[in-house]
C-alpha positions, 0 to 999 in steps of 0.5 A: 728782305727776301726770304725762300718762305712765306713762313720765314716772313710770318716770324719777320713779322710777327718782330716788326710787330713787336717791336713797333716797325711798319713793313709792306708784303708781298708773296706770291699771290699778291695780285700785281695789281697790289704788288706796285701799289704796296712798292708805291706806298714803300717808295714816298711813305718816311714810315715803313721802313721794311719790305718783305718779299717772297724771293719768287715775288720778288725775282720778277717784273717787281720794280725795288729800285727805291729801297738801298738794301737787302737781306737775303734770309735764305740763299737761294740755290738757283744763283739767277734766280738771286741775282735777278733779284737783287738786280729787282733792288739795283735797278737801271741807273743805281751804282750797285753798290750803292746797294747794301746786300746781306745773306744769310748762311748758317753755320753747321748747315749745307749751305756753308759746306756750300759757300765753302766748296765755293767760295761765296754765293756770289 
């Protein structure tokens, strides 16, 4: 799950904890060695089904190809950053269609009007 905002991930984490869902979390201040350790644990631990990542941390130099689904909680104004974050999940040798990508757009917001003008975030 990607978000631009740590506070948004805090809210998601609160609900995951309430429901007993194990998760790992990576944000911009997580040290590179710790990022790798958290991703490795996510890849092998069947109990941990969610990885919360700030989009800045997940967009660059992070191999998330062990994931099968991406949730983008708010669209990025820079589509390059968003595409790079999704590419971290697709990885090398994995068919792009094997990764489900869900992007949330809030109805009645500037995001929705931008999507209507462009046709999509893609």
